[in-house]
C-alpha positions, -999 to +999 in steps of 0.1 A: +241-009+127+212+008+144+193+039+132+167+062+147+137+070+123+153+102+108+184+082+097+162+055+084+143+079+062+176+093+048+190+058+042+158+051+022+165+082+002+199+070-004+184+034-013+161+053-038+190+071-053+206+040-059+176+026-078+158+011-051+121+019-043+112+042-013+088+014-001+119-007+006+119-024+040+143-016+068+167-044+063+169-036+025+176+001+033+203-009+059+218-030+033+219-004+007+236+019+032+262-007+040+269-017+005+277+020-004+306+017+021+317-020+009+351-013-005+370-047-011+406-051-003+429-046-033+466-054-033+492-053-003+499-017+003+472+007+018+468+042+026+437+061+041+438+099+037+418+127+052+430+165+049+418+201+058+392+189+083+397+223+100+388+211+134+352+200+127+346+173+151+307+173+146+288+166+114+281+198+092+267+208+060+291+220+033+284+232-003+310+228-029+320+258-052+302+268-083+333+289-094+368+272-096+385+289-125+414+277-142+431+292-173+461+284-196+473+248-190+447+244-162+417+253-182+392+226-183+411+204-163+409+187-126+404+204-102+389+234-122+357+217-130+325+224-113+287+211-113+280+191-146+315+196-160+330+177-129+303+150-130+310+141-166+347+142-162+345+117-134+317+096-149+294+104-119+256+102-125+236+133-118+210+134-090+228+108-071+247+106-036+279+112-051+266+140-073+259+158-040+291+151-026+313+164-052+291+194-065+270+223-056+241+210-077+208+209-061+224+217-027+195+227-005+173+197-016+200+172-016+214+183+017+178+179+034+175+147+017+209+131+026+218+150+059+250+163+072+286+151+062+316+144+082+319+144+119+350+124+137+327+098+152+315+089+119+349+090+103+363+070+130+337+042+121+347+044+086+383+043+092+379+010+112+359-005+086+387+002+061+414-010+083+395-041+091+403-057+058+434-039+050+462-050+073+489-025+082+469+005+064+484+039+073+460+067+081+473+101+068+463+134+081+470+162+053+471+190+077+449+222+085+436+200+114+441+220+144+424+253+134+388+260+122+364+258+152+358+276+186+370+247+206+402+244+187+408+281+192+399+280+230+418+247+236+451+257+216+443+228+192+443+203+220+408+190+211+422+181+175+453+165+189+433+142+213+409+134+185+435+126+161+454+102+186+420+084+191+413+083+156+445+065+150+465+089+127+498+075+118+514+103+098+508+142+094+520+173+076+510+209+086+498+243+074+474+261+099+488+243+126+517+268+123+494+297+135+497+283+169+532+292+170+566+275+170+567+266+207+532+250+208+537+231+176+570+216+190+552+209+223+525+189+206+550+171+184+576+163+209+550+155+238+515+144+226+527+128+192+559+112+204+560+075+195+525+077+181+521+100+152+550+110+128+549+148+119+566+151+087+579+182+064+609+178+043+607+217+036+607+231+070+642+241+080+658+267+103+668+300+093+701+301+104+718+267+094+691+253+074+687+223+095+656+201+093+630+211+120+609+180+117+615+144+103+613+147+065+599+112+058+592+077+075+598+042+061+573+015+073+571-022+063+536-032+052+528-069+043+564-074+034+567-043+014+588-013+025+568+020+019+580+056+023+560+088+030+574+122+026+560+152+041+555+186+022+541+213+045+523+244+030+552+262+012+538+297+016+530+296+053+551+328+064+534+349+036+499+338+038+500+338+077+519+358+102+557+356+099+563+364+134+545+331+142+572+308+125+601+334+128+628+310+131+618+286+104+618+288+065+593+268+042+591+268+004+586+242-023+623+229-026+620+206-056+657+196-054+654+186-017+621+165-026+641+148-051+669+141-027+646+127-003+629+106-027+663+092-040+673+086-004+641+065+006+644+045-026+681+038-017+668+026+016+648+001+001+613+017-004+594+002-032+563+026-027+568+063-023+540+086-012+541+122-007+517+136+020+512+172+006+497+205+017+509+223-015+475+228-032+466+206-062+480+227-089+513+229-072+512+191-068+505+186-103+535+207-113+558+191-087+546+155-100+561+165-136+593+177-123+602+152-093+607+116-102+602+085-084+570+094-065+542+070-069+515+090-055+508+127-040+480+126-015+472+165-016+456+190+005+451+228+010+428+237-019+401+217-005+392+201-041+373+169-038+388+148-065+371+115-073+398+101-097+436+106-095+454+127-120+481+108-137+510+129-144+538+116-168+574+126-158+609+112-169+607+084-143+573+073-150+538+082-138+528+099-104+492+098-092+479+132-078+447+134-056+431+159-032+406+147-007+383+178+000+378+194+034+360+194+067+361+156+074+338+152+045+358+125+025+382+096+032+404+088+004+415+050+002+445+043-020+454+005-026+486-006-044+494-041-057+530-046-054+546-078-071+582-085-073+590-050-057+572-030-084+538-016-086+516-037-108+483-019-103+462+004-080+429+012-068+415+045-056+381+057-040+372+090-025+346+081-001+322+107+011+313+105+048+277+107+049+270+108+087+234+095+086+246+065+067+275+055+093+270+050+129+290+069+152+320+055+170+309+053+207+344+061+221+349+090+197+315+102+204+322+102+243+356+121+237+339+147+215+312+154+242+339+157+269+357+181+248+327+203+238+311+200+273+327+232+288+319+254+258+284+241+247+263+271+261+288+296+243+288+277+211+251+272+211+241+311+214+214+317+186+225+351+171+200+352+140+181+330+115+192+328+079+167+331+052+190+318+023+219+293+021+252+304+039+284+292+023+318+295+018+339+287-014+340+302-049+369+320-063+353+355-055+326+354-028+303+332-009+273+342+012+288+337+044+317+359+033+292+385+024+276+384+057+310+390+074+316+420+049+282+434+056+288+431+095+323+448+091+310+477+070+278+483+095+298+479+129+329+497+117+308+525+097+331+516+068+325+524+029+345+493+019+353+460+035+380+432+026+377+397+041+403+370+032+396+343+007+397+314+033+384+282+018+375+270+053+341+272+068+308+252+071+274+259+054+238+265+066+206+259+049+176+282+048+157+285+080+186+274+102+197+296+131+230+309+130+249+301+164+281+315+177+296+282+167+287+288+131+303+323+132+336+308+147+335+282+120+343+310+097+366+331+118+385+313+146+421+320+140+448+331+163+453+368+146+416+377+145+417+413+149+396+437+130+412+468+113+400+501+099+423+518+075+421+551+055+433+539+021+438+557-012+420+545-043+456+534-058+463+514-029+431+496-029+438+486-067+472+474-058+458+451-030+434+437-054+459+430-080+485+415-056+459+389-045+447+383-081+482+375-091+484+349-061+454+332-075+456+335-112+494+336-118+499+312-147+527+295-130+512+274-101+544+277-079+535+315-077+500+307-066+492+304-029+460+283-032+434+303-015+407+327-031+402+362-040+398+386-013+361+391-006+350+427-012+321+447+003+309+480-011+334+481-039+326+469-073+351+459-100+361+440-130+387+413-133+406+397-163+422+364-148+441+360-180+457+395-179+491+405-169+503+412-135+490+446-121+466+448-151+438+423-141+417+446-122+397+477-138+364+496-134+365+499-096+335+518-084+319+527-051+281+536-051+282+539-090+313+563-090+345+554-103+371+549-074+395+580-074+432+569-071+440+598-051+409+599-028+410+584+006+383+557+015+374+542+050+384+504+047+374+477+072+392+443+073+405+414+095+432+389+099+462+411+095+495+395+092+516+423+105+528+417+141+520+454+153+483+446+147+482+425+176+488+458+199+464+480+176+433+470+197+409+459+170+384+435+184+381+398+172+361+395+139+338+370+155+328+397+182+319+422+152+300+395+132+280+384+165+271+420+172+258+427+137+238+394+139+222+400+174+212+435+159+197+423+125+182+390+139+174+378+105+198+374+075+180+380+042+190+361+011+207+387-012+227+386-044+262+384-040+287+413-046+306+396-074+330+410-098+325+411-136+347+384-147+363+389-182+371+358-202+352+332-181+323+325-205+325+288-214+349+281-188+341+247-171+351+260-139+324+286-138+288+280-135+273+309-155 
């Protein structure tokens, strides 16, 4: 491994965090970096897992949330833990490399010390390292792979298809992939992936006859052991995203069919059964308690970086449930020891991908440079400079979300703005230039149109109530796994533990209560209705870019957060 001066200094910082002195010599620092990723082989069945990379081919900064609330049965339990609570639950020491990877704590200082995370060239090196002592290991992609960047949007997902083929992905399940439309998804699966990557989804069927659209599972033999992987696509795709993009397909949770698939692969001799899921972790936890015979659920969608699997008891035994974060920031490694046709033991490690500690794979680097070359000028346009940290994540707002809202209200001359509670999007440190690429990291979707709607006060409340129920419904099967809609201009109170349609109160605008019968000018984007395509609203990235070019500097400002009732003392809330 070779390092430049900057990388060497960062490795020294890593070594220091591990207890080595900062005057450590070069060789020792290299050794410390290598040791962090030394993960001895265990057992004879091996799975590598990443999810929700959202088309981030290059290393990025990414801040974990400080608000991830859980209530009722989810109170105080993984994944609804933030900051010190998460560290304590998973026995992670504060002020360490892993503390930075899994929490928002000391984000700016730690990010400056340890550098960026992710990047497919660095992920490729780590995957090869893990595979080198794990013969037959399968690389699983949990979806949300073909969407989330400018290049993914402009190439219709081809950049990520090529990158995943080069990475050596074996098996995949989808979500945002579906926003490329049925025809494009089938084209990739039937042409690019044929004979190379298994695209699995037991819960996607045709509307007319209920036929399976994609293979529900695959069975592979690994070191003399038959293993099965079952795919579970995001069940609410036609609700959370435009229905017209998947007009001929149904989705859903389908526990009965999942149980049928598990029974079927067991009958065919599978000794290890893994579900590759894009349900979201709370849904996976409930499914694990209802469906028997699953050894592990490798999950995604909610972007939770979960260091330790949750063991869920069910009538058939125990199911491990994990979630591997987002943005290419983590690689999960699950090893099983199988003796006599039964699992005797397991080991799991969620490895943070620190790009300054892992050399870039040369072939992947070359591919990424080729992919990006036609777009570098456009991506690199400097729009403004930020004085504060810009990030997404958190149940109610993030500073990059706030920027989008401010841009919508300014450019569209609106009193109120709504922005979807998407969990994807990269982070920026104070003093960084905001480029067009960074804006696209937050906004690059296939239905990007902005809208301006005259909306009565009672309708505004209805919108907020409906989304709050999606997020805080006590039954995970009625949750859609995103965050609360981001709101600009409007202030309100929310009681997550309240009854449906009674969670939102005290809505005000400029200090005055919202009149349920008065009409307000509301700007938004990402409409799911098909008629919005012809309405003519410009793409959100053009609106935000115009706003940034005008203001030139983004000031650090207090987030427009609701008053949250009943959250005091909640370990998913950094008060």
